[in-house]
C-alpha positions in Angstrom: 0.3 0.1 0.2 1.3 3.1 -1.0 1.5 6.0 1.6 -2.3 7.5 1.4 -4.2 8.5 4.3 -7.5 7.2 4.7 -10.5 9.1 5.2 -12.3 9.3 7.9 -15.1 6.2 7.5 -17.6 7.6 10.1 -17.9 11.0 8.4 -18.6 9.0 5.3 -21.0 6.9 6.5 -23.0 10.2 8.5 -22.9 11.9 5.3 -24.7 8.7 3.5 -27.1 8.7 6.2 -27.9 12.4 6.1 -27.8 12.2 2.3 -30.4 9.1 2.8 -32.6 11.3 5.1 -32.8 14.1 2.6 -33.9 11.9 -0.1 -36.8 10.4 1.9 -37.9 13.6 3.0 -37.3 15.4 -0.1 -41.0 14.1 -1.7 -42.7 14.6 1.3 -42.2 18.6 1.1 -42.0 18.7 -2.8 -46.0 20.1 -2.9 -44.6 22.9 -1.6 -42.6 23.9 -5.1 -46.0 23.6 -6.9 -45.5 23.2 -10.4 -41.9 22.4 -10.0 -42.3 19.8 -7.8 -41.6 17.1 -10.0 -38.4 18.4 -11.3 -36.9 19.3 -8.4 -37.7 15.9 -6.5 -36.4 13.9 -9.7 -33.1 16.2 -10.0 -32.6 16.2 -6.3 -33.2 12.6 -6.2 -30.6 11.5 -8.6 -28.7 14.2 -7.8 -28.4 12.5 -4.2 -28.0 9.1 -5.9 -25.2 9.8 -7.9 -23.5 11.7 -5.2 -24.2 8.6 -2.7 -22.7 6.5 -5.4 -19.5 8.2 -5.8 -18.8 8.3 -2.3 -19.3 4.6 -1.6 -17.2 3.8 -5.1 -14.7 6.2 -4.3 -14.3 5.6 -0.4 -15.5 2.4 0.5 -14.2 0.8 -2.8 -11.0 2.2 -2.6 -11.4 3.8 -6.2 -9.9 7.0 -5.0 -6.6 5.5 -4.0 -6.6 2.9 -7.0 -4.0 3.3 -10.1 -5.7 5.7 -13.0 -6.9 2.9 -15.2 -9.4 1.6 -12.3 -11.9 5.0 -13.1 -11.6 4.1 -16.6 -12.6 0.9 -16.3 -15.4 2.1 -14.2 -16.5 4.1 -16.9 -16.1 2.1 -19.4 -18.6 -0.6 -17.9 -21.1 2.6 -17.3 -21.0 3.4 -20.5 -22.0 -0.1 -21.5 -24.7 0.1 -19.2 -26.2 3.2 -20.8 -25.9 1.6 -23.9 -27.7 -1.5 -23.0 -30.4 0.1 -21.2 -31.4 2.7 -23.9 -30.8 -0.1 -26.9 -33.7 -2.2 -25.1 -35.8 0.8 -23.5 -37.7 1.4 -26.7 -38.8 -2.0 -27.2 -39.8 -2.1 -23.1 -41.5 0.7 -22.8 -44.0 0.1 -25.9 -46.6 -3.0 -26.6 -45.2 -3.4 -29.9 -41.3 -3.5 -30.8 -39.5 -4.2 -34.3 -39.7 -7.8 -33.9 -42.0 -9.2 -31.1 -45.4 -8.1 -29.4 -45.6 -7.6 -25.7 -48.2 -10.2 -24.0 -51.0 -8.5 -22.6 -53.5 -9.3 -19.9 -56.8 -10.5 -21.2 -58.4 -7.6 -19.8 -56.3 -5.2 -22.0 -56.7 -7.4 -24.9 -60.7 -7.5 -24.9 -60.3 -3.7 -24.2 -58.2 -3.2 -27.1 -60.2 -5.3 -29.6 -63.1 -3.6 -28.5 -61.8 -0.5 -29.4 -60.4 -1.3 -32.7 -64.0 -3.1 -33.2 -65.5 0.1 -32.8 -63.1 2.1 -35.3 -63.6 -0.4 -37.9 -67.4 -0.3 -37.4 -67.8 3.1 -37.3 -65.6 3.5 -40.6 -67.6 0.9 -42.1 -71.1 2.5 -41.3 -70.4 6.2 -41.0 -70.3 9.0 -38.5 -73.9 7.7 -37.3 -73.1 4.3 -36.3 -74.4 3.3 -32.8 -76.6 6.6 -32.1 -79.9 4.9 -32.9 -80.3 5.6 -37.0 -80.1 2.8 -39.4 -77.6 3.3 -41.7 -79.0 1.0 -44.5 -80.5 1.8 -47.8 -83.9 0.0 -47.1 -85.5 2.5 -45.2 -89.6 2.5 -45.4 -90.5 5.6 -46.6 
């Protein structure tokens, strides 16, 4: 081991606990920010999460005291994580992907089929379909 001085792990632990408390209390006081409540909560939550992750990686995993290549390996892994996440997020967020269809529950399938049937029947019968008027040509005049 080189002659580096280890930090006070108790101070880092206390900092992590305080950050945890702030991240839990933040959403509770968010309504006071009005329209900016959601962005404030998201920015502070992710900001605190990144700060806590840095503290854990730097001090408890000793990456701050490693040789210079260790942070590059960490950044490469994080970059791949983002590539894999954003590469699959579009398919996971939507029901239909390019090469697959997301399975749905029976209730969702029934609602979708009814909506599709309504749209198809409305197009076939005209705008007055379903409001009590007969749209056929066989009216008795």
